[in-house]
N, C-alpha and C positions, 0 to 999 in steps of 0.2 A: 229709232226710225222714224219718227214723227216730225220731228223738229227739222231734219236737215233735209235739203230738197237736191235729189240725185239727177243727173242726166240718165235718156235713157240707155248708155253703153254700160254705166253705175249698176243700173236697176236689173239690167240683165247679167251682170259678173254677180249681183248679189243673189238672183236666183239662184246661180251655179253653185255660189259656196252653199246655199241656203237648204239645197236639196240634195248638196254632197255629190255634186257631178263632176264630171270633165267638159270640155267644149263638145269633145268627140262624143261623148255618152247623150248632152244635152244633141248635138245633131242628129242624133240616130233616135232619138225620142221624138222630134220631131219632122223624121221623116226626110231628113237631107240626105244625099248619095254621099257628099264630102262635108267635113267640118270648116272647110275654107269658109263657109259663106259668113260663118259665126267670128272664124277669126277677124275678116275684114270687118266687121262689125266691132267686134271688142277693142281692136285695135284705130278704130276710129276712123278707118279711112272710109266709112260708110256709114248710113246711118240703117236701123232695120226696116224693112219694107213694111207695107198692113199686110201681107201676107205672114212675115215672119211674125208680127207679132200677133195675128192671129192666133199662130198655132201655138205660141206659148199661151196665150189664152185658154186656147180650147184645151190643150195637153195636160196643163196645170190648172183645176179650175179653182185650187185656191188662192191662185195668182191676180191680188187685185188689179184688174183692166187699169183704171183712174191712175194706182198709184205708177203702174207702168209707163203709162205715157206721159202724167206730169210729176213724177218725181216725189209726190209729197203724201200723205197719209199712209195708213199702214200696209204695207207689201203684199199681207194675205188676207183675205177676206175672212170672216169670223164664222167658223162652224153653225149649222143652226142649233138651236138648243134641242129641237127636238128628232137630231141626228141618230139614224139607226145603228147598232153595233154592225149590221150587214156596210153600212159605208167604213165604218172604223177598220174592217176585216180588209175590204176592198184596198183601202188605201194603203194599209199593210203589205198587201200581197202587192200593189204598184211597186211600193218601196223596196220589198225582197225581190222582184223583178229586176227593179233596177239597178240594185246593188250586185244581183248576179250577172247582170251583162257588165257592169265596170269591171267586177272580177273576171268574164268573159274574155274583155278588151284586154286587159291585164295581162292575163295569160296569154294572150295571141301575142303583144308585143313582146314578153318574155322567149317567147318560142323565135322570134324574130330575131331578138338579139342576141340567140345561142346560135343560131344560123350564122349571122356577121361574125360571131367570135370565132367559129369554126373555120370561117374563109378568112380569118384575118391570120387564125393562127398557120393554115396551110401555105397563104402569101409570106408568111416570116419564114416558115421554116422552107420553102422554095429559095426564097433571099441568102438565106444562111449555107444552102447548099452550094448556091451560084458561089459566095463568095468565098468558100473552101477550098472549090475547085478552081477558082482564079488564081 
């Protein structure tokens, strides 16, 4: 990662992949109401605002802000050598919470898809009944 230069869109995509997050999950983590803001950034229709970049660096203290802006160097800052085990525990708790949020989001999506399947089945059954009656 040190040798290549990324644009700001690629840096945000890299953060998503490195953190194992979806656009929706990152939007929630950053406190956005909807993921549309990040989708427009990632689809290169707009560049992230200063507030968006600050939100990312505040929420993810391990993200190298200089890398995020310039696209060069290390994406993550090295942990302090005297980092306590409580910080590591906090990081693990944060990661666990993030994964739990992702699972909850996917569960919610699955439930919505199940409801849509039921509705489509009813529509199909209704159309079959109309064909038989015709």
